[in-house]
C-alpha positions as CSV (number, residue, x, y, z in Angstrom):
1,M,44.1,4.0,-12.6
2,I,47.3,5.2,-14.2
3,E,46.4,3.6,-17.5
4,I,42.9,5.2,-17.5
5,L,44.5,8.6,-16.8
6,K,47.0,8.1,-19.7
7,I,44.2,7.3,-22.1
8,K,42.1,10.2,-20.8
9,S,45.1,12.5,-21.2
10,N,45.6,11.5,-24.9
11,I,41.9,11.8,-25.6
12,S,41.7,15.2,-24.0
13,L,44.7,16.4,-26.1
14,A,42.6,15.6,-29.2
15,G,39.8,17.8,-27.8
16,I,37.5,14.9,-27.0
17,K,35.3,15.0,-23.9
18,T,35.1,11.8,-21.8
19,T,32.1,10.6,-19.7
20,F,31.2,7.5,-17.8
21,Q,27.8,5.8,-17.8
22,V,25.5,5.2,-14.9
23,G,22.6,2.8,-15.5
24,A,21.6,0.2,-18.1
25,F,19.3,-0.6,-21.0
26,S,16.6,-3.2,-20.3
27,D,18.6,-5.8,-22.3
28,S,22.0,-5.2,-20.9
29,E,23.5,-8.4,-19.7
30,G,23.8,-8.7,-16.0
31,M,22.3,-5.2,-15.4
32,D,19.0,-4.4,-13.7
33,P,17.4,-1.4,-15.4
34,E,15.1,-1.0,-12.4
35,A,18.1,-0.4,-10.1
36,I,18.1,3.3,-11.1
37,S,14.4,3.6,-10.1
38,L,15.2,2.1,-6.7
39,V,18.0,4.5,-6.2
40,A,16.0,7.5,-7.4
41,G,13.2,6.6,-4.9
42,S,15.4,6.9,-1.9
43,P,16.9,10.3,-0.7
44,E,19.7,8.4,1.1
45,K,20.6,6.3,-2.0
46,R,20.4,9.4,-4.3
47,S,22.9,11.1,-2.0
48,K,25.3,8.1,-2.0
49,L,25.0,7.8,-5.8
50,L,25.9,11.5,-6.2
51,S,28.8,11.2,-3.8
52,N,30.1,8.2,-5.7
53,I,29.7,10.0,-9.1
54,L,31.6,13.0,-7.9
55,E,34.4,10.8,-6.5
56,I,34.8,8.9,-9.7
57,T,34.6,12.0,-11.9
58,K,37.4,13.7,-9.9
59,K,39.5,10.5,-9.5
60,Y,39.5,9.7,-13.2
61,E,39.2,13.3,-14.5
62,F,36.0,12.6,-16.5
63,D,34.2,15.6,-18.1
64,G,30.8,14.4,-17.3
65,V,28.3,11.5,-16.7
66,T,25.8,9.8,-18.9
67,F,22.6,8.5,-17.2
68,V,20.9,5.6,-19.0
69,W,17.4,5.3,-17.6
70,L,15.3,4.6,-20.7
71,F,13.2,1.8,-19.4
72,P,12.6,2.3,-15.6
73,G,10.3,-0.6,-15.3
74,C,6.9,1.1,-15.5
75,P,4.5,1.7,-18.3
76,Q,4.6,5.5,-18.1
77,V,7.0,7.5,-20.1
78,I,7.7,9.7,-17.0
79,M,9.9,8.7,-14.1
80,C,8.8,5.9,-11.9
81,F,9.8,5.6,-8.2
82,Y,9.4,2.4,-6.1
């Protein structure tokens, strides 16, 4: 954690914002792009995800979060919940 905070501090001094990524592209190795759909479809899982995101954001002093949910496993362009 100390190493991450050092890197983050140096990046911030340069005026660069840092975020972390939640989710995956459909071809990401070892990642299930439908996992975000499963989490989005459950109020309890959404709450836990948000809690974890806030914890990580504070712990590592990130400036934000990037959500990757481009291919949620359904033919529609809109969100798909399972």
